DOZALO-424572 format. One line per 8 residues: their letters; for each residue z, x, y of C-alpha. Coordinates in nm, 3 decimals. Each point is the difference from the previous one (the first is absolute). Layout:
REM residues N
A	Z,X,Y; ...
***
This chain:
REM residues 489
DDEPGGAG	-1.573,0.085,-0.970; 0.345,0.032,0.157; 0.226,-0.048,-0.295; -0.052,0.216,-0.305; 0.026,-0.221,-0.305; -0.177,-0.119,-0.310; 0.046,0.066,-0.367; 0.113,0.348,-0.092
DIRLTKDG	0.039,0.107,0.361; 0.283,0.232,0.098; 0.232,-0.085,0.287; 0.236,0.261,0.144; 0.297,-0.144,0.183; 0.368,0.039,0.076; 0.024,-0.341,0.162; 0.210,-0.236,-0.212
NVLLREMQ	-0.198,-0.305,0.105; -0.335,0.149,-0.102; 0.144,0.110,-0.332; 0.127,-0.346,-0.082; -0.315,-0.173,0.118; -0.227,0.223,-0.206; 0.209,0.001,-0.319; -0.071,-0.244,-0.278
IQNPTAVM	0.349,-0.129,-0.086; 0.059,-0.195,-0.323; 0.377,-0.060,0.001; 0.082,-0.329,0.180; 0.322,0.138,0.153; -0.187,0.301,0.132; -0.264,-0.228,0.151; 0.270,-0.187,0.192
IARTAVAQ	0.142,0.326,0.136; -0.344,0.131,0.093; -0.076,-0.319,0.189; 0.308,0.030,0.218; -0.095,0.356,0.083; -0.347,-0.111,0.108; 0.157,-0.278,0.210; 0.229,0.260,0.158
DDITGDGT	-0.307,0.203,0.094; -0.176,-0.302,0.150; 0.297,-0.087,0.218; 0.128,0.339,0.114; -0.247,0.260,-0.130; 0.267,0.227,-0.147; 0.285,0.012,-0.249; -0.197,-0.100,-0.310
TSMVLLIG	0.138,0.279,-0.218; 0.357,-0.069,0.115; -0.045,-0.366,-0.084; -0.109,0.070,-0.359; 0.279,0.256,-0.049; 0.264,-0.236,0.130; -0.103,-0.300,-0.209; -0.014,0.220,-0.310
ELLKRAEG	0.341,0.145,0.074; 0.158,-0.341,0.070; -0.121,-0.120,-0.339; 0.120,0.320,-0.169; 0.350,-0.033,0.151; 0.016,-0.367,-0.092; -0.103,0.077,-0.357; 0.321,0.196,-0.056
FLNEGVHP	0.207,-0.309,0.084; -0.226,-0.235,-0.195; 0.054,0.211,-0.311; 0.373,-0.052,0.048; -0.054,-0.375,-0.012; 0.004,-0.084,0.373; -0.221,-0.298,0.079; -0.301,0.080,0.224
RVIVDGFD	0.098,-0.282,0.241; 0.324,0.185,0.083; -0.185,0.321,0.082; -0.258,-0.189,0.206; 0.277,-0.160,0.206; 0.143,0.347,0.061; -0.345,0.127,0.102; -0.023,-0.282,0.251
VAKRAAVA	0.333,0.087,0.163; -0.092,0.369,0.008; -0.344,-0.072,0.146; 0.147,-0.197,0.291; 0.256,0.273,0.063; -0.270,0.269,-0.017; -0.228,-0.172,0.254; 0.297,-0.054,0.233
FLDTVKKP	0.096,0.367,-0.040; -0.357,0.105,0.083; 0.037,-0.163,0.342; 0.316,0.199,0.072; -0.155,0.343,-0.074; -0.343,-0.045,0.159; -0.055,0.203,0.313; -0.208,-0.109,0.300
IDTSDREQ	-0.298,0.224,0.064; -0.177,0.073,0.325; -0.354,-0.117,-0.078; -0.141,0.181,0.300; 0.111,0.333,-0.149; -0.294,0.136,-0.201; 0.218,0.252,-0.187; 0.214,-0.272,-0.157
LLCVAGSS	-0.304,-0.201,-0.105; -0.147,0.318,-0.152; 0.314,0.037,-0.212; -0.036,-0.354,-0.135; -0.368,0.045,-0.083; 0.078,0.341,-0.155; 0.275,-0.141,-0.227; -0.243,-0.259,-0.132
LKTKVKEA	-0.299,0.235,-0.039; 0.177,0.293,-0.164; 0.039,-0.209,-0.315; -0.376,-0.060,-0.012; -0.173,0.329,0.086; 0.099,0.366,0.019; 0.224,0.103,0.284; -0.241,0.184,0.232
MAEQLAAI	-0.244,-0.289,-0.028; 0.281,-0.254,0.053; 0.104,0.159,0.328; -0.357,0.001,0.125; -0.058,-0.362,-0.103; 0.334,-0.107,0.150; -0.116,0.126,0.340; -0.338,-0.172,-0.043
VTDAVLSV	0.138,-0.342,-0.097; 0.272,0.010,0.267; -0.252,0.079,0.274; -0.240,-0.261,-0.134; 0.262,-0.274,0.010; 0.124,0.106,0.344; -0.353,0.004,0.140; -0.074,-0.361,-0.104
RQPDEPLD	0.344,-0.134,0.083; -0.006,-0.246,0.290; 0.319,-0.097,0.183; 0.123,-0.356,-0.066; -0.259,-0.061,-0.270; 0.043,0.011,-0.377; -0.137,0.321,-0.146; -0.336,-0.045,-0.174
LHMVEVMH	-0.066,0.274,-0.254; -0.360,-0.120,-0.040; -0.066,0.173,0.330; 0.038,0.330,-0.182; -0.314,0.048,-0.203; 0.007,0.234,-0.298; -0.334,0.175,-0.057; -0.076,0.267,-0.256
MRHKIGSE	-0.253,0.281,-0.019; -0.049,0.201,-0.317; 0.006,0.325,0.183; 0.204,0.322,0.014; 0.366,-0.027,-0.107; 0.285,-0.249,0.023; 0.183,0.192,0.270; -0.294,-0.067,0.236
TRLVRGLV	0.104,-0.367,0.019; 0.051,-0.092,0.365; 0.056,-0.279,0.247; -0.294,-0.094,0.220; 0.125,-0.169,0.315; -0.292,-0.232,0.018; -0.257,-0.093,-0.258; -0.215,0.148,-0.274
LDHGARHP	-0.326,-0.186,-0.064; -0.172,0.058,-0.331; -0.352,0.035,0.141; -0.172,0.214,0.260; -0.271,-0.013,0.267; -0.347,-0.077,-0.134; -0.203,0.227,0.223; -0.030,0.368,-0.096
DMKKRVED	0.003,0.124,0.361; 0.307,-0.186,0.117; 0.301,0.214,0.088; 0.243,0.063,-0.282; 0.294,0.042,0.237; 0.064,-0.183,0.326; 0.306,0.050,0.219; 0.149,-0.225,0.268
CFILTCNI	-0.217,-0.295,-0.087; -0.025,-0.368,0.077; -0.020,-0.222,-0.306; -0.205,-0.318,-0.001; 0.081,-0.221,-0.298; -0.264,-0.268,-0.034; -0.159,-0.250,-0.231; -0.350,-0.009,0.148
SFEYDKSE	-0.327,0.042,-0.185; -0.209,0.292,0.128; -0.292,-0.057,-0.232; -0.309,-0.213,0.002; 0.083,-0.331,-0.168; -0.275,-0.194,-0.170; -0.009,-0.365,0.096; 0.187,-0.224,-0.240
IQSGFMYS	-0.281,-0.248,-0.039; -0.346,0.077,-0.129; -0.199,0.077,0.312; -0.346,0.136,0.057; -0.153,0.141,0.317; -0.365,-0.031,0.088; -0.167,0.254,0.222; -0.361,0.047,0.083
SADQREKL	-0.006,0.357,0.132; 0.174,0.333,-0.059; 0.144,-0.029,0.349; 0.187,-0.316,-0.088; 0.135,0.162,-0.314; 0.140,0.289,0.201; 0.178,-0.243,0.231; 0.141,-0.184,-0.300
VEAERKWT	0.148,0.316,-0.158; 0.140,0.095,0.337; 0.167,-0.338,0.047; 0.157,0.022,-0.344; 0.154,0.338,0.074; 0.096,-0.083,0.357; 0.282,-0.227,-0.105; 0.172,0.273,-0.206
DDRVAQVI	-0.083,0.274,0.251; 0.162,-0.202,0.280; 0.326,-0.010,-0.192; -0.012,0.374,-0.061; -0.074,0.056,0.369; 0.306,-0.206,0.097; 0.226,0.222,-0.211; -0.160,0.316,0.142
ALKKKVCG	0.048,-0.137,0.352; 0.369,-0.061,-0.076; 0.031,0.358,-0.123; -0.155,0.135,0.321; 0.234,-0.217,0.203; 0.321,0.126,-0.164; -0.096,0.360,-0.079; -0.228,0.072,0.294
DDPDKGFV	-0.173,0.334,-0.054; 0.314,0.165,-0.137; -0.109,0.181,-0.320; 0.363,0.035,-0.121; 0.048,-0.376,-0.033; -0.120,-0.157,-0.322; -0.103,-0.351,-0.087; 0.020,-0.142,-0.352
VINQKGID	-0.140,-0.333,-0.115; 0.146,-0.140,-0.320; -0.193,-0.306,-0.106; 0.056,-0.251,-0.278; -0.365,-0.097,-0.026; -0.307,0.220,-0.040; -0.167,0.243,0.240; -0.365,0.073,-0.079
PISLDAFQ	-0.155,0.351,0.019; -0.166,-0.059,0.339; 0.329,-0.113,0.154; 0.186,0.289,-0.163; -0.248,0.237,0.152; 0.046,-0.154,0.345; 0.379,0.033,-0.035; -0.030,0.362,-0.110
KAGIVALR	-0.217,0.088,0.300; 0.260,-0.156,0.228; 0.271,0.214,-0.165; 0.172,-0.291,-0.174; 0.139,0.027,-0.352; -0.070,-0.325,-0.185; 0.141,-0.118,-0.334; -0.138,-0.311,-0.163
RAKKRNME	0.125,-0.249,-0.258; 0.371,0.069,0.046; 0.238,-0.209,-0.210; 0.171,-0.294,0.164; 0.354,0.122,-0.072; -0.088,0.333,0.159; -0.115,-0.182,0.314; 0.334,-0.176,0.028
RLVLACGG	0.185,0.326,-0.047; -0.222,0.183,0.249; 0.094,-0.241,0.275; 0.369,0.043,-0.090; -0.027,0.378,-0.009; -0.228,0.072,0.298; 0.053,-0.306,0.217; -0.292,-0.194,0.144
VAVNTCEE	-0.154,-0.323,-0.126; -0.252,-0.061,-0.275; -0.309,-0.153,0.165; -0.242,-0.240,-0.165; -0.267,-0.036,0.270; -0.162,0.232,0.251; 0.109,-0.224,0.287; 0.360,0.112,-0.055
LCPEVLGW	-0.073,0.370,0.053; 0.213,0.144,0.279; 0.227,0.307,0.035; 0.311,-0.213,-0.080; -0.104,-0.064,-0.361; -0.012,0.369,-0.089; 0.267,0.179,-0.201; 0.072,0.371,0.023
AGLVEEHI	0.053,0.286,-0.246; 0.059,0.369,0.058; -0.215,0.108,-0.292; -0.261,-0.153,-0.227; -0.111,0.233,-0.277; -0.215,-0.032,-0.309; 0.087,0.167,-0.332; -0.246,0.020,-0.284
LGEEKYTF	0.133,0.019,-0.355; -0.273,0.030,-0.258; -0.198,-0.321,0.032; 0.258,-0.181,0.212; 0.056,0.008,0.374; 0.331,-0.070,0.169; 0.048,-0.057,0.372; 0.339,0.082,0.150
VEQVKNPK	0.102,-0.181,0.318; 0.304,0.190,0.126; 0.228,0.082,0.293; 0.016,-0.361,0.116; 0.235,-0.095,0.283; 0.215,-0.276,-0.143; -0.070,-0.039,-0.370; 0.107,-0.330,-0.154
SSTILIKG	-0.170,0.105,-0.319; -0.009,0.337,-0.174; -0.144,0.146,-0.319; 0.162,0.215,-0.265; -0.274,0.217,-0.147; 0.089,0.110,-0.352; -0.179,0.301,-0.139; 0.021,0.126,-0.354
QNDHTIAQ	-0.206,0.191,-0.254; -0.016,-0.283,-0.251; 0.078,-0.365,-0.052; 0.340,0.071,-0.158; 0.128,0.189,0.303; -0.137,-0.263,0.237; 0.153,-0.287,-0.198; 0.339,0.173,-0.011
IKDAVRDG	0.000,0.072,0.374; -0.118,-0.356,0.070; 0.293,-0.151,-0.191; 0.240,0.233,0.179; -0.143,-0.082,0.343; 0.031,-0.369,-0.069; 0.366,0.034,-0.094; 0.071,0.231,0.293
LRAVKNVL	-0.147,-0.248,0.248; 0.214,-0.275,-0.147; 0.312,0.220,0.016; -0.047,0.061,0.373; -0.080,-0.366,0.062; 0.317,-0.108,-0.184; 0.217,0.218,0.224; -0.167,-0.128,0.316
DDNHVVPG	0.055,-0.357,-0.119; 0.357,0.057,-0.114; 0.128,0.269,0.242; 0.255,0.119,-0.256; 0.010,0.262,-0.274; 0.246,0.088,-0.276; 0.086,0.349,-0.123; -0.230,0.111,-0.283
AGALEVAL	0.039,0.264,-0.273; 0.204,-0.237,-0.218; 0.284,-0.020,0.255; -0.020,-0.378,0.032; 0.013,-0.053,-0.377; 0.304,0.223,-0.052; 0.173,-0.169,0.294; -0.080,-0.341,-0.152
HHHLTTET	0.146,0.108,-0.334; 0.316,0.116,0.178; 0.021,-0.321,0.208; -0.054,-0.231,-0.299; 0.252,0.174,-0.226; 0.274,0.046,0.264; -0.040,-0.311,0.217; -0.208,-0.274,-0.158
AKTVEGRK	0.131,0.033,-0.356; 0.355,-0.063,0.128; -0.097,-0.333,0.157; -0.163,-0.132,-0.319; 0.213,-0.159,-0.267; -0.049,-0.032,-0.372; -0.298,0.111,-0.203; -0.241,-0.001,0.295
KLGVQAFA	0.141,0.345,0.073; -0.209,0.130,-0.289; -0.319,-0.105,0.177; 0.111,0.167,0.323; 0.083,0.315,-0.194; -0.339,0.001,-0.171; -0.172,-0.046,0.337; 0.199,0.283,0.157
EAMLIIPK	-0.079,0.238,-0.286; -0.370,-0.092,0.013; -0.017,0.103,0.366; 0.058,0.360,-0.101; -0.337,0.020,-0.176; -0.174,0.095,0.329; 0.202,0.319,0.071; -0.010,0.082,-0.373
ILAENSGH	-0.379,-0.015,-0.010; -0.019,0.202,0.324; 0.211,0.271,-0.161; -0.192,-0.011,-0.326; -0.343,0.016,0.167; 0.099,0.298,0.210; 0.129,0.191,-0.302; 0.376,-0.004,0.067
DVQESLIA	0.285,-0.096,-0.229; 0.029,-0.378,0.031; 0.373,-0.048,-0.060; 0.105,0.303,0.200; -0.208,-0.101,0.304; 0.114,-0.361,-0.016; 0.368,0.088,-0.019; -0.033,0.237,0.298
VQEQHEKG	-0.155,-0.280,0.210; 0.256,-0.258,-0.118; 0.289,0.229,0.091; -0.129,0.017,0.357; -0.030,-0.380,0.011; 0.359,-0.035,-0.108; 0.094,0.206,0.305; -0.187,-0.257,0.209
LMVGFDVF	-0.315,0.206,0.068; -0.342,-0.164,-0.031; -0.189,0.277,-0.179; -0.311,0.013,-0.213; -0.145,0.248,-0.244; -0.196,0.304,0.114; -0.287,0.039,-0.247; -0.053,0.366,0.094
SGEPLDPM	0.351,0.141,-0.033; 0.156,-0.268,-0.221; 0.291,-0.025,0.245; 0.114,-0.307,0.196; -0.155,-0.029,0.348; 0.014,-0.238,0.295; -0.334,-0.188,-0.011; 0.021,-0.115,0.362
TAGIYDNT	0.008,0.356,0.137; -0.262,0.117,-0.250; -0.229,-0.283,0.114; -0.021,-0.177,-0.337; -0.015,-0.366,0.096; -0.083,-0.302,-0.211; -0.124,-0.333,0.122; 0.269,-0.268,0.017
LVKRQILN	-0.263,-0.265,-0.081; -0.098,0.181,-0.320; 0.359,0.045,-0.118; 0.088,-0.360,0.079; -0.301,-0.122,-0.195; 0.097,0.214,-0.301; 0.365,-0.114,0.008; -0.111,-0.362,0.022
SAPVVASQ	-0.274,0.004,-0.263; 0.124,0.238,-0.271; 0.314,-0.196,-0.098; -0.193,-0.329,0.000; -0.259,0.130,-0.246; 0.264,0.173,-0.212; 0.198,-0.327,-0.009; -0.305,-0.201,-0.104
LLLVDEVI	-0.072,0.243,-0.279; 0.364,0.002,-0.117; 0.009,-0.378,-0.019; -0.305,-0.013,-0.228; 0.124,-0.089,-0.348; -0.312,0.057,-0.202; -0.349,0.125,0.073; -0.251,-0.195,-0.204
RAGRNMRP	-0.361,0.107,-0.003; -0.211,-0.308,0.048; -0.316,0.025,-0.204; -0.253,-0.199,-0.191; 0.225,-0.056,-0.303; 0.253,-0.185,0.220; -0.223,-0.299,0.043; 0.037,-0.302,-0.229
R	-0.266,0.010,-0.268
***
């Protein structure tokens, strides 16, 4: 089972989305907030924790004014003005990024992953997800993350997780004498039956002598043997007598023991009953064409891989197809000692892939480390608030103050004095410098030079959604619990 779950099960995670999905939440307001965070994850794959923090903080700031007798509608109008100004401001500070530069993409993936797993692991995973996305990216086509398959093996430790440029099949060859490792090999992906098929209708054969029976058995086998012979002939044609060249048959249907034996003698590695989705991926990874009949067999339909190797883990066999020429599909192989580690890495990989995809789609990043939020606070209080008249100002003020929750939490989580750190960063912003908060030293730093980038898409989504949800919740007058006793008797 992929996902650990069930009653009384323990789930270890630092991913905001997983937390909110797994928690049983009773409070109706909290349910609303949790739902937006899950929606945030579905759309952009990151920023769930920021979303929850921001909505909570917007409500907290508004509460101060509500207690002073300000009507919620006034604050909501202010939120709306501030939201529009914030999204417009986001477009002025975003920086274009060179998507062909792997280093910059690594920084984006790293910023997203470091909030999910420990740092050493995050850097390793950042490299894996960046390479995975780059390997399946096709020019002038939308990026399809389904081309990156995530497989897991309960084996060794988490830091052994790696990117396989090619495919990992979760079954092995069925013949004990077949080679476990083949290099420089042709790959034939096919959907042909290499076993004796019984006739579909009830049929009986009459024979009057042992001789006739022999002929009958021979005729039955001949049909299958001919197909096997055709594949062996193709192998001889492309490999010649070169012992260094391998030939691998990966078949969707069955191969019976006699055929397997014939393949083994001819030096062919044969896998049977492969899954359909693996067949589609194989063609994308190795090239070639999947054939359905023996008539189509010719050198042009073959794919190629530099290495095909079988790994045996306990009862299970895995076949690695690697070193392919032009992979349009790749596999991230997650290893971990137990289900908790695997699940945590899996969540992180998923978010990392999305982070890289978002940058490739958007081509822009914004400075991370809380720099954007402090700059927004500065912009809203100095510029926007002056253009707003009347009581709406209160809403803009509340929105501006709420923005500071992100740098505050960063400071708090890294064990520094919250007010002191925040003031140091704000002082730099007043001088016109776009700085963030360095979690290690507690000093202000320039996120762009330190390589701390955030996705513009993620920030825009947060700035658009958080105020809307906060406004809806503020405009609720009364929460009534509908139950059985509400119905007319």
